[in-house]
N, CA, C and O atoms as CSV, one atom per row, in Angstrom:
chain,resi,resn,atom,element,x,y,z
A,1,MET,N,N,0.801,-1.192,-0.080
A,1,MET,CA,C,-0.008,0.042,-0.001
A,1,MET,C,C,0.970,1.217,-0.002
A,1,MET,O,O,1.912,1.275,0.789
A,2,PRO,N,N,0.698,2.185,-0.957
A,2,PRO,CA,C,1.501,3.323,-1.035
A,2,PRO,C,C,1.335,4.285,0.243
A,2,PRO,O,O,0.241,4.430,0.791
A,3,THR,N,N,2.409,4.878,0.639
A,3,THR,CA,C,2.409,5.774,1.706
A,3,THR,C,C,1.982,7.162,1.167
A,3,THR,O,O,1.917,7.385,-0.042
A,4,ASP,N,N,1.690,8.097,2.123
A,4,ASP,CA,C,1.371,9.498,1.806
A,4,ASP,C,C,2.676,10.235,1.291
A,4,ASP,O,O,2.661,11.128,0.444
A,5,GLU,N,N,3.711,9.782,1.863
A,5,GLU,CA,C,4.965,10.411,1.477
A,5,GLU,C,C,5.369,9.899,-0.020
A,5,GLU,O,O,5.943,10.663,-0.796
A,6,GLN,N,N,5.072,8.704,-0.340
A,6,GLN,CA,C,5.435,8.173,-1.767
A,6,GLN,C,C,4.348,8.909,-2.684
A,6,GLN,O,O,4.616,9.221,-3.845
A,7,ARG,N,N,3.208,9.148,-2.144
A,7,ARG,CA,C,2.194,9.744,-3.213
A,7,ARG,C,C,2.744,11.228,-3.436
A,7,ARG,O,O,2.767,11.684,-4.579
A,8,THR,N,N,3.129,11.886,-2.486
A,8,THR,CA,C,3.589,13.187,-2.565
A,8,THR,C,C,4.884,13.269,-3.548
A,8,THR,O,O,4.994,14.125,-4.426
A,9,LEU,N,N,5.774,12.337,-3.298
A,9,LEU,CA,C,6.909,12.267,-4.017
A,9,LEU,C,C,6.596,12.014,-5.613
A,9,LEU,O,O,7.122,12.679,-6.505
A,10,VAL,N,N,5.677,10.972,-5.827
A,10,VAL,CA,C,5.270,10.747,-7.250
A,10,VAL,C,C,4.621,11.982,-7.916
A,10,VAL,O,O,4.847,12.250,-9.096
A,11,ARG,N,N,3.845,12.696,-7.167
A,11,ARG,CA,C,3.156,13.892,-7.721
A,11,ARG,C,C,4.226,14.877,-8.008
A,11,ARG,O,O,4.210,15.464,-9.090
A,12,GLU,N,N,5.081,15.091,-7.203
A,12,GLU,CA,C,6.216,16.078,-7.364
A,12,GLU,C,C,7.141,15.710,-8.605
A,12,GLU,O,O,7.459,16.551,-9.446
A,13,LEU,N,N,7.486,14.577,-8.640
A,13,LEU,CA,C,8.518,14.137,-9.713
A,13,LEU,C,C,7.707,14.090,-10.942
A,13,LEU,O,O,8.280,14.478,-11.960
A,14,SER,N,N,6.529,13.704,-11.046
A,14,SER,CA,C,5.592,13.729,-12.341
A,14,SER,C,C,5.542,15.139,-12.753
A,14,SER,O,O,5.845,15.439,-13.908
A,15,GLY,N,N,5.164,16.071,-11.852
A,15,GLY,CA,C,5.053,17.408,-12.099
A,15,GLY,C,C,6.232,18.123,-12.638
A,15,GLY,O,O,6.083,19.052,-13.432
A,16,MET,N,N,7.484,17.700,-12.211
A,16,MET,CA,C,8.732,18.195,-12.696
A,16,MET,C,C,9.153,17.695,-14.035
A,16,MET,O,O,10.095,18.186,-14.657
A,17,GLY,N,N,8.352,16.605,-14.500
A,17,GLY,CA,C,8.532,16.040,-15.807
A,17,GLY,C,C,9.477,14.743,-15.870
A,17,GLY,O,O,9.886,14.312,-16.947
A,18,MET,N,N,9.765,14.207,-14.750
A,18,MET,CA,C,10.657,13.071,-14.641
A,18,MET,C,C,9.778,11.962,-15.326
A,18,MET,O,O,8.594,11.815,-15.026
A,19,PRO,N,N,10.444,11.164,-16.296
A,19,PRO,CA,C,9.816,10.072,-16.908
A,19,PRO,C,C,9.271,8.989,-15.848
A,19,PRO,O,O,9.759,8.859,-14.726
A,20,ARG,N,N,8.296,8.299,-16.302
A,20,ARG,CA,C,7.632,7.296,-15.362
A,20,ARG,C,C,8.703,6.201,-15.050
A,20,ARG,O,O,8.718,5.714,-13.920
A,21,GLU,N,N,9.564,5.808,-15.956
A,21,GLU,CA,C,10.571,4.832,-15.832
A,21,GLU,C,C,11.427,5.249,-14.599
A,21,GLU,O,O,11.680,4.449,-13.699
A,22,ASN,N,N,11.865,6.554,-14.601
A,22,ASN,CA,C,12.738,6.968,-13.428
A,22,ASN,C,C,12.042,7.108,-12.108
A,22,ASN,O,O,12.606,6.918,-11.031
A,23,ILE,N,N,10.744,7.462,-12.256
A,23,ILE,CA,C,9.968,7.589,-11.018
A,23,ILE,C,C,9.766,6.213,-10.377
A,23,ILE,O,O,9.782,6.060,-9.156
A,24,ALA,N,N,9.587,5.271,-11.204
A,24,ALA,CA,C,9.397,3.790,-10.752
A,24,ALA,C,C,10.638,3.445,-10.055
A,24,ALA,O,O,10.559,2.796,-9.012
A,25,LYS,N,N,11.827,3.825,-10.537
A,25,LYS,CA,C,13.107,3.497,-9.822
A,25,LYS,C,C,13.309,4.118,-8.472
A,25,LYS,O,O,14.013,3.600,-7.605
A,26,VAL,N,N,12.695,5.196,-8.335
A,26,VAL,CA,C,12.838,6.090,-7.063
A,26,VAL,C,C,11.825,5.541,-6.010
A,26,VAL,O,O,12.173,5.535,-4.829
A,27,ILE,N,N,10.614,5.086,-6.363
A,27,ILE,CA,C,9.742,4.604,-5.410
A,27,ILE,C,C,10.113,3.246,-5.002
A,27,ILE,O,O,10.280,2.410,-5.890
A,28,LYS,N,N,10.259,2.929,-3.815
A,28,LYS,CA,C,10.820,1.673,-3.353
A,28,LYS,C,C,9.674,0.742,-2.779
A,28,LYS,O,O,8.734,1.193,-2.124
A,29,ASN,N,N,9.829,-0.530,-3.070
A,29,ASN,CA,C,8.893,-1.517,-2.452
A,29,ASN,C,C,9.451,-1.894,-1.104
A,29,ASN,O,O,10.488,-1.411,-0.649
A,30,LYS,N,N,8.616,-2.885,-0.428
A,30,LYS,CA,C,9.014,-3.481,0.806
A,30,LYS,C,C,10.465,-3.907,0.956
A,30,LYS,O,O,11.063,-3.787,2.025
A,31,LYS,N,N,11.013,-4.408,-0.145
A,31,LYS,CA,C,12.382,-4.934,-0.153
A,31,LYS,C,C,13.333,-3.836,-0.501
A,31,LYS,O,O,14.536,-4.065,-0.630
A,32,GLY,N,N,12.803,-2.617,-0.659
A,32,GLY,CA,C,13.928,-1.513,-0.979
A,32,GLY,C,C,14.340,-1.440,-2.337
A,32,GLY,O,O,15.376,-0.852,-2.648
A,33,LYS,N,N,13.507,-2.067,-3.275
A,33,LYS,CA,C,13.877,-1.965,-4.635
A,33,LYS,C,C,12.818,-1.138,-5.465
A,33,LYS,O,O,11.652,-1.073,-5.076
A,34,GLY,N,N,13.217,-0.548,-6.540
A,34,GLY,CA,C,12.226,0.192,-7.350
A,34,GLY,C,C,11.097,-0.714,-7.811
A,34,GLY,O,O,11.201,-1.940,-7.770
A,35,ILE,N,N,10.052,-0.103,-8.235
A,35,ILE,CA,C,8.799,-0.814,-8.585
A,35,ILE,C,C,8.738,-0.831,-10.114
A,35,ILE,O,O,9.501,-0.131,-10.780
A,36,SER,N,N,7.806,-1.653,-10.674
A,36,SER,CA,C,7.703,-1.728,-12.171
A,36,SER,C,C,6.750,-0.486,-12.627
A,36,SER,O,O,5.961,0.025,-11.832
A,37,ILE,N,N,6.873,-0.101,-13.803
A,37,ILE,CA,C,6.014,0.967,-14.352
A,37,ILE,C,C,4.532,0.607,-14.287
A,37,ILE,O,O,3.683,1.475,-14.083
A,38,ASP,N,N,4.255,-0.575,-14.449
A,38,ASP,CA,C,2.807,-1.120,-14.328
A,38,ASP,C,C,2.424,-0.905,-12.892
A,38,ASP,O,O,1.363,-0.305,-12.717
A,39,THR,N,N,3.122,-1.302,-11.798
A,39,THR,CA,C,2.766,-1.004,-10.510
A,39,THR,C,C,2.686,0.432,-10.137
A,39,THR,O,O,1.778,0.823,-9.403
A,40,LEU,N,N,3.650,1.291,-10.635
A,40,LEU,CA,C,3.522,2.710,-10.480
A,40,LEU,C,C,2.264,3.418,-11.011
A,40,LEU,O,O,1.683,4.325,-10.415
A,41,VAL,N,N,1.877,2.853,-12.306
A,41,VAL,CA,C,0.569,3.436,-12.889
A,41,VAL,C,C,-0.593,2.909,-12.046
A,41,VAL,O,O,-1.522,3.642,-11.705
A,42,HIS,N,N,-0.519,1.695,-11.742
A,42,HIS,CA,C,-1.727,1.046,-11.002
A,42,HIS,C,C,-1.944,1.757,-9.680
A,42,HIS,O,O,-3.093,2.116,-9.422
A,43,HIS,N,N,-0.934,2.010,-8.781
A,43,HIS,CA,C,-1.000,2.648,-7.542
A,43,HIS,C,C,-0.944,4.032,-7.445
A,43,HIS,O,O,-1.380,4.572,-6.428
A,44,PHE,N,N,-0.434,4.739,-8.427
A,44,PHE,CA,C,-0.196,6.124,-8.437
A,44,PHE,C,C,-0.901,6.903,-9.554
A,44,PHE,O,O,-0.480,8.010,-9.889
A,45,LYS,N,N,-1.930,6.360,-10.111
A,45,LYS,CA,C,-2.626,6.992,-11.327
A,45,LYS,C,C,-2.865,8.405,-11.136
A,45,LYS,O,O,-2.470,9.261,-11.928
A,46,ASP,N,N,-3.581,8.668,-9.969
A,46,ASP,CA,C,-4.085,10.028,-9.785
A,46,ASP,C,C,-2.873,11.036,-9.568
A,46,ASP,O,O,-2.921,12.175,-10.031
A,47,GLU,N,N,-1.875,10.604,-8.904
A,47,GLU,CA,C,-0.636,11.398,-8.635
A,47,GLU,C,C,0.080,11.682,-9.926
A,47,GLU,O,O,0.542,12.802,-10.143
A,48,LEU,N,N,0.183,10.691,-10.790
A,48,LEU,CA,C,0.814,10.888,-12.041
A,48,LEU,C,C,0.031,11.910,-12.940
A,48,LEU,O,O,0.619,12.646,-13.733
A,49,ALA,N,N,-1.210,11.911,-12.783
A,49,ALA,CA,C,-2.108,12.769,-13.633
A,49,ALA,C,C,-2.182,14.120,-12.992
A,49,ALA,O,O,-2.323,15.091,-13.735
A,50,ASP,N,N,-2.109,14.282,-11.785
A,50,ASP,CA,C,-2.297,15.579,-10.943
A,50,ASP,C,C,-0.958,16.385,-10.949
A,50,ASP,O,O,-0.985,17.616,-10.917
A,51,GLY,N,N,0.117,15.741,-10.987
A,51,GLY,CA,C,1.455,16.220,-10.651
A,51,GLY,C,C,1.644,17.415,-11.616
A,51,GLY,O,O,1.943,18.527,-11.181
A,52,ILE,N,N,1.468,17.173,-12.902
A,52,ILE,CA,C,1.801,18.142,-13.984
A,52,ILE,C,C,0.923,19.319,-13.754
A,52,ILE,O,O,1.459,20.426,-13.783
A,53,ALA,N,N,-0.377,19.229,-13.527
A,53,ALA,CA,C,-1.317,20.356,-13.182
A,53,ALA,C,C,-0.961,21.048,-11.983
A,53,ALA,O,O,-1.017,22.277,-11.974
A,54,GLN,N,N,-0.589,20.390,-10.938
A,54,GLN,CA,C,-0.109,21.067,-9.696
A,54,GLN,C,C,1.158,21.858,-9.842
A,54,GLN,O,O,1.295,22.952,-9.294
A,55,MET,N,N,2.074,21.304,-10.577
A,55,MET,CA,C,3.333,22.085,-10.724
A,55,MET,C,C,3.020,23.322,-11.715
A,55,MET,O,O,3.495,24.422,-11.434
A,56,ASN,N,N,2.359,23.182,-12.682
A,56,ASN,CA,C,2.080,24.221,-13.529
A,56,ASN,C,C,1.367,25.324,-12.841
A,56,ASN,O,O,1.677,26.491,-13.078
A,57,LEU,N,N,0.325,24.985,-11.911
A,57,LEU,CA,C,-0.239,25.963,-11.043
A,57,LEU,C,C,0.755,26.634,-10.210
A,57,LEU,O,O,0.711,27.862,-10.151
A,58,THR,N,N,1.661,25.979,-9.547
A,58,THR,CA,C,2.578,26.529,-8.626
A,58,THR,C,C,3.526,27.532,-9.402
A,58,THR,O,O,3.877,28.572,-8.846
A,59,VAL,N,N,3.937,27.228,-10.667
A,59,VAL,CA,C,4.804,28.116,-11.373
A,59,VAL,C,C,4.004,29.313,-11.766
A,59,VAL,O,O,4.472,30.445,-11.642
A,60,ALA,N,N,2.749,29.080,-12.261
A,60,ALA,CA,C,1.930,30.302,-12.748
A,60,ALA,C,C,1.698,31.149,-11.584
A,60,ALA,O,O,1.680,32.365,-11.776
A,61,LYS,N,N,1.499,30.651,-10.285
A,61,LYS,CA,C,1.275,31.635,-9.161
A,61,LYS,C,C,2.691,32.395,-8.926
A,61,LYS,O,O,2.748,33.577,-8.585
A,62,SER,N,N,3.704,31.664,-9.127
A,62,SER,CA,C,5.093,32.257,-8.928
A,62,SER,C,C,5.238,33.440,-9.772
A,62,SER,O,O,5.628,34.528,-9.350
A,63,LEU,N,N,4.889,33.170,-11.061
A,63,LEU,CA,C,5.092,34.137,-12.101
A,63,LEU,C,C,4.170,35.434,-11.820
A,63,LEU,O,O,4.599,36.579,-11.956
A,64,PHE,N,N,2.942,35.145,-11.438
A,64,PHE,CA,C,2.039,36.244,-11.092
A,64,PHE,C,C,2.500,37.030,-9.961
A,64,PHE,O,O,2.340,38.250,-9.940
A,65,ALA,N,N,3.130,36.318,-8.913
A,65,ALA,CA,C,3.741,37.093,-7.823
A,65,ALA,C,C,4.806,37.950,-8.088
A,65,ALA,O,O,4.886,39.095,-7.645
A,66,ILE,N,N,5.709,37.351,-8.881
A,66,ILE,CA,C,6.775,38.126,-9.383
A,66,ILE,C,C,6.433,39.209,-10.284
A,66,ILE,O,O,6.999,40.292,-10.137
A,67,ALA,N,N,5.554,39.040,-11.218
A,67,ALA,CA,C,4.995,40.128,-11.940
A,67,ALA,C,C,4.298,41.318,-11.346
A,67,ALA,O,O,4.284,42.440,-11.852
A,68,THR,N,N,3.734,40.972,-10.248
A,68,THR,CA,C,3.008,42.050,-9.449
A,68,THR,C,C,3.904,42.671,-8.305
A,68,THR,O,O,3.454,43.536,-7.553
A,69,ASN,N,N,5.187,42.191,-8.212
A,69,ASN,CA,C,6.052,42.607,-7.194
A,69,ASN,C,C,6.896,43.614,-7.771
A,69,ASN,O,O,7.551,43.331,-8.774
A,70,PRO,N,N,6.966,44.895,-7.192
A,70,PRO,CA,C,7.789,45.877,-7.983
A,70,PRO,C,C,9.272,45.599,-7.754
A,70,PRO,O,O,10.112,46.164,-8.454
A,71,ASN,N,N,9.642,44.671,-6.713
A,71,ASN,CA,C,11.020,44.275,-6.654
A,71,ASN,C,C,11.251,42.923,-7.361
A,71,ASN,O,O,12.318,42.373,-7.087
A,72,GLY,N,N,10.528,42.374,-8.117
A,72,GLY,CA,C,10.751,41.113,-8.770
A,72,GLY,C,C,11.944,41.152,-9.570
A,72,GLY,O,O,12.351,42.217,-10.034
A,73,GLY,N,N,12.601,39.921,-9.782
A,73,GLY,CA,C,13.859,39.691,-10.562
A,73,GLY,C,C,13.586,39.157,-11.866
A,73,GLY,O,O,12.699,38.321,-12.039
A,74,ALA,N,N,14.374,39.645,-12.876
A,74,ALA,CA,C,14.296,39.083,-14.239
A,74,ALA,C,C,14.678,37.603,-14.320
A,74,ALA,O,O,14.015,36.871,-15.054
A,75,PRO,N,N,15.637,37.148,-13.662
A,75,PRO,CA,C,16.101,35.670,-13.869
A,75,PRO,C,C,14.909,34.818,-13.476
A,75,PRO,O,O,14.645,33.834,-14.168
A,76,ALA,N,N,14.125,35.136,-12.356
A,76,ALA,CA,C,13.012,34.412,-11.896
A,76,ALA,C,C,11.899,34.459,-12.884
A,76,ALA,O,O,11.224,33.448,-13.077
A,77,VAL,N,N,11.659,35.608,-13.542
A,77,VAL,CA,C,10.654,35.844,-14.533
A,77,VAL,C,C,10.929,34.800,-15.700
A,77,VAL,O,O,10.118,33.965,-16.102
A,78,THR,N,N,12.127,34.985,-16.136
A,78,THR,CA,C,12.631,34.109,-17.191
A,78,THR,C,C,12.374,32.582,-17.008
A,78,THR,O,O,11.938,31.844,-17.892
A,79,ALA,N,N,12.670,32.248,-15.868
A,79,ALA,CA,C,12.612,30.766,-15.403
A,79,ALA,C,C,11.061,30.433,-15.514
A,79,ALA,O,O,10.668,29.464,-16.164
A,80,CYS,N,N,10.309,31.189,-14.922
A,80,CYS,CA,C,8.788,31.058,-15.010
A,80,CYS,C,C,8.229,30.885,-16.396
A,80,CYS,O,O,7.493,29.945,-16.695
A,81,ILE,N,N,8.595,31.800,-17.203
A,81,ILE,CA,C,8.153,31.910,-18.657
A,81,ILE,C,C,8.656,30.647,-19.278
A,81,ILE,O,O,7.857,29.933,-19.883
A,82,PHE,N,N,10.011,30.290,-19.171
A,82,PHE,CA,C,10.427,29.100,-19.715
A,82,PHE,C,C,9.636,27.866,-19.364
A,82,PHE,O,O,9.349,27.054,-20.243
A,83,TRP,N,N,9.253,27.690,-18.036
A,83,TRP,CA,C,8.555,26.521,-17.579
A,83,TRP,C,C,7.135,26.480,-18.258
A,83,TRP,O,O,6.700,25.481,-18.831
A,84,LEU,N,N,6.451,27.687,-18.133
A,84,LEU,CA,C,5.099,27.655,-18.699
A,84,LEU,C,C,5.039,27.464,-20.140
A,84,LEU,O,O,4.050,26.917,-20.626
A,85,LYS,N,N,6.004,27.863,-20.872
A,85,LYS,CA,C,6.017,27.735,-22.341
A,85,LYS,C,C,6.308,26.209,-22.679
A,85,LYS,O,O,5.695,25.647,-23.586
A,86,THR,N,N,7.252,25.576,-21.928
A,86,THR,CA,C,7.689,24.220,-22.158
A,86,THR,C,C,6.740,23.316,-21.587
A,86,THR,O,O,6.218,22.413,-22.242
A,87,ARG,N,N,6.520,23.525,-20.453
A,87,ARG,CA,C,5.821,22.306,-19.598
A,87,ARG,C,C,4.295,22.528,-19.531
A,87,ARG,O,O,3.549,21.549,-19.509
A,88,ALA,N,N,3.834,23.720,-19.500
A,88,ALA,CA,C,2.383,24.048,-19.474
A,88,ALA,C,C,1.885,24.288,-20.853
A,88,ALA,O,O,0.678,24.391,-21.069
A,89,ARG,N,N,2.769,24.381,-21.784
A,89,ARG,CA,C,2.399,24.663,-23.217
A,89,ARG,C,C,1.660,25.971,-23.446
A,89,ARG,O,O,0.880,26.126,-24.385
A,90,TRP,N,N,1.947,26.921,-22.528
A,90,TRP,CA,C,1.525,28.328,-22.842
A,90,TRP,C,C,2.177,28.819,-24.067
A,90,TRP,O,O,3.246,28.319,-24.417
A,91,ARG,N,N,1.640,29.724,-24.721
A,91,ARG,CA,C,2.310,30.325,-25.925
A,91,ARG,C,C,2.033,31.881,-25.733
A,91,ARG,O,O,1.141,32.321,-25.007
A,92,GLN,N,N,2.828,32.578,-26.407
A,92,GLN,CA,C,2.752,33.960,-26.637
A,92,GLN,C,C,1.749,34.395,-27.672
A,92,GLN,O,O,1.925,33.971,-28.814
A,93,ASN,N,N,0.750,35.159,-27.440
A,93,ASN,CA,C,-0.181,35.520,-28.298
A,93,ASN,C,C,-0.170,37.063,-28.628
A,93,ASN,O,O,-0.569,37.882,-27.800
A,94,ASP,N,N,0.279,37.409,-29.806
A,94,ASP,CA,C,0.409,38.704,-30.103
A,94,ASP,C,C,-0.862,39.411,-30.649
A,94,ASP,O,O,-0.837,40.562,-31.085
A,95,SER,N,N,-1.888,38.697,-30.596
A,95,SER,CA,C,-3.264,39.320,-31.161
A,95,SER,C,C,-3.984,39.886,-30.029
A,95,SER,O,O,-3.754,39.516,-28.877
A,96,GLU,N,N,-4.837,40.762,-30.318
A,96,GLU,CA,C,-5.776,41.253,-29.251
A,96,GLU,C,C,-7.241,40.849,-29.735
A,96,GLU,O,O,-7.543,40.694,-30.918
A,97,TYR,N,N,-8.009,40.718,-28.774
A,97,TYR,CA,C,-9.376,40.261,-29.107
A,97,TYR,C,C,-10.417,41.088,-28.397
A,97,TYR,O,O,-10.124,41.665,-27.349
A,98,ASP,N,N,-11.680,41.171,-28.951
A,98,ASP,CA,C,-12.711,41.971,-28.471
A,98,ASP,C,C,-13.405,41.069,-27.366
A,98,ASP,O,O,-13.041,39.896,-27.284
A,99,PRO,N,N,-14.383,41.550,-26.513
A,99,PRO,CA,C,-15.048,40.794,-25.576
A,99,PRO,C,C,-15.666,39.526,-26.166
A,99,PRO,O,O,-15.814,38.535,-25.451
A,100,ASN,N,N,-16.016,39.532,-27.402
A,100,ASN,CA,C,-16.712,38.288,-27.922
A,100,ASN,C,C,-15.732,37.308,-28.576
A,100,ASN,O,O,-16.141,36.323,-29.190
A,101,GLY,N,N,-14.397,37.601,-28.429
A,101,GLY,CA,C,-13.357,36.727,-28.821
A,101,GLY,C,C,-12.868,36.810,-30.291
A,101,GLY,O,O,-12.117,35.998,-30.830
A,102,ASN,N,N,-13.399,37.895,-30.846
A,102,ASN,CA,C,-12.954,38.160,-32.348
A,102,ASN,C,C,-11.693,39.089,-32.341
A,102,ASN,O,O,-11.532,40.035,-31.569
A,103,PRO,N,N,-10.783,38.661,-33.362
A,103,PRO,CA,C,-9.530,39.425,-33.415
A,103,PRO,C,C,-9.871,40.899,-33.774
A,103,PRO,O,O,-10.788,41.183,-34.545
A,104,ILE,N,N,-9.089,41.802,-33.178
A,104,ILE,CA,C,-9.053,43.162,-33.398
A,104,ILE,C,C,-7.958,43.477,-34.435
A,104,ILE,O,O,-6.771,43.190,-34.282
A,105,ARG,N,N,-8.458,44.065,-35.449
A,105,ARG,CA,C,-7.546,44.521,-36.499
A,105,ARG,C,C,-7.272,45.933,-36.550
A,105,ARG,O,O,-8.147,46.784,-36.713
A,106,HIS,N,N,-5.966,46.185,-36.399
A,106,HIS,CA,C,-5.508,47.525,-36.342
A,106,HIS,C,C,-4.956,48.101,-37.757
A,106,HIS,O,O,-4.123,47.500,-38.436
A,107,ASP,N,N,-5.494,49.264,-38.085
A,107,ASP,CA,C,-4.984,49.898,-39.436
A,107,ASP,C,C,-3.693,50.612,-39.070
A,107,ASP,O,O,-3.655,51.526,-38.247
A,108,PRO,N,N,-2.579,50.117,-39.766
A,108,PRO,CA,C,-1.337,50.796,-39.500
A,108,PRO,C,C,-1.286,52.170,-40.077
A,108,PRO,O,O,-0.345,52.886,-39.733
A,109,ASP,N,N,-2.101,52.593,-40.841
A,109,ASP,CA,C,-2.192,53.969,-41.415
A,109,ASP,C,C,-3.077,54.897,-40.571
A,109,ASP,O,O,-3.141,56.105,-40.801
A,110,ALA,N,N,-3.681,54.358,-39.695
A,110,ALA,CA,C,-4.658,55.158,-38.819
A,110,ALA,C,C,-3.897,56.255,-38.021
A,110,ALA,O,O,-2.812,56.059,-37.475
A,111,ASP,N,N,-4.585,57.438,-38.012
A,111,ASP,CA,C,-4.000,58.450,-37.138
A,111,ASP,C,C,-4.126,58.331,-35.643
A,111,ASP,O,O,-5.218,58.446,-35.087
A,112,ILE,N,N,-3.055,58.111,-35.023
A,112,ILE,CA,C,-3.173,57.800,-33.475
A,112,ILE,C,C,-3.802,58.894,-32.741
A,112,ILE,O,O,-4.548,58.673,-31.787
A,113,ASP,N,N,-3.519,60.092,-33.165
A,113,ASP,CA,C,-3.981,61.212,-32.277
A,113,ASP,C,C,-5.482,61.503,-32.688
A,113,ASP,O,O,-6.041,62.425,-32.095
A,114,GLY,N,N,-6.078,60.904,-33.506
A,114,GLY,CA,C,-7.393,61.059,-33.985
A,114,GLY,C,C,-7.678,62.072,-34.959
A,114,GLY,O,O,-8.825,62.215,-35.383
């Protein structure tokens, strides 16, 4: 029977992107040996699924905290952005949308001052 400590570890390792094969080696059975991938999936299905979502949430919260902190640091922001683009599959969107979700088209020749 998995322990709470093992469940937490699997959730964290899965969230950090560690392959299941490696997670199975880290989780020890009663004899102190790693478990099979089938055993890992059978006993830790929820943790494997929830780990990625939980870590992405943690990083997104960190990025928001840094972005709203006047003393935030650029290296931390860069790390958060990298994580969210690669692990959470966020992408930069250069388009603007109206409240109905339609793209706003800007006329480059329009007079800015009116």
